[in-house]
N, C-alpha and C positions, 0 to 999 in steps of 0.2 A: 243969518248973522251969527255965530255958535252959540249957545248957552254953557255961559261960563259954570264951573260945578267952586260949589264952595270950600276949602281947603279941607277941614277939616270934619265935614259932615258923613260921609261913610264908616271914617273910625268911630264917630261919635254912634250914631244910631249902633255899629256891631259892637260896638261896648257897653249900649243900654238893652240890647236884645240879648248878652251873653250873659250882664245881672240881674236880668229879669226870668231868665233860664236858670242858672245859678239859686235863683230863692227859692222856684217854684221846687227845684231839687231836692233841697235843703230840709223844707217842710218837715213837723213833726209827725212821725210816722205812730202810730201803736204799735206797743211794745208787742214783743211775739209771747203765741204762749207754752208751753212746754213741746208738743206735739209739732209745732216752727222749728222750736229752738233744737228736737232730736233729726228732723228730716234736715236742718240745717247741718247738724254735725257728721249727716249718714253721707250727706251729698259730697263736704271736704272730705270725707273717708275715701269716701272712691275718688274724687279725682286725683286724692295725693297720689292713692295706687296706681293710677291709669297712670299716674307723670313717673311712677318707677317702674310700671312695665315698659312705657317708651324709651324711658334710659337704659334699661336692659336691653330692648332687642335693637335700641339704637348700637350700643356699645357689642353685642353678640356680629352686629354684620360689618360693624367695623370691625372686628377681630377678623373677618373671613376676607375681607378685602384685602387686608395686608399681609393673610396667607397668602393669598393670591396673587399679590404682587411682587413674595418675595418668591415663590414658585415657579413664577413666569421669568423672573429675571434670573434667577438659578440655572433655567433650562435655556436661554438666552446665551449662557456662560458671562454677565455682566455683576461687576464686582458693586455691592452694595453695602451701604453701612450696617452692621447689628442692628436688628429693629430694639426698639426702645421699648424695658420692661415696665409693663405696666399691670396692676390689679386685675385681680378676677372682676367678672361681670357680676354686681351681685343681686342674685333671682328675687325679685320681689316676693317670691310663691303666691297661694291663693288666696284669695280678695277673703280679708278677715274686717269685719265691721267695725265700730269702735266702739274701746270698751266701756260699759255700762260705769260709773259710780260705785265705789264701796256699798255706800248706803243701800244704792237700788238694788245690786245682787246681791243684796240680805247677806252678806261676810260678817258684820258685825255682830250679826244677834245668834243664838245657840241656837241649831239644827230641832230643836224640841224640850218642852220642860223638862225639868227635872224632876222626876219620878220619888229616888229619895236623896237623901243627903250625898254631897261625894265623898265623905270618909263615912268607917265604920269600925264598930268595936271589935270586930273580930277580924283576927292577924290577916294577913297575907297570905301565909303559908297555910291555912286552914282553908280556904277560898279554893 
């Protein structure tokens, strides 16, 4: 005699296992320190640049395939519609890491301490 399955038992067990997994994945994590934040920003910047490089290479290869297609059709004497005008492929250039915030770069600070007052009593013409 075959064993009868309970109608919702599999679904119930699946739901419970999923809930337990999600609860453990959402558990409180310790906050990131500055070095980990900088590393995460570097990784995100490098990934974004790699995506732009991939898009550039794809664009160039699509242009090459389209040029070959139009050349082959012209050589075969077939009529083809004119190509659709598209923009230039944006070259991402070399990788440049994330720019540090202005405070970290020291942009708001004077380069050195003042040795004398910014103005003097001597006229500029005599200097």
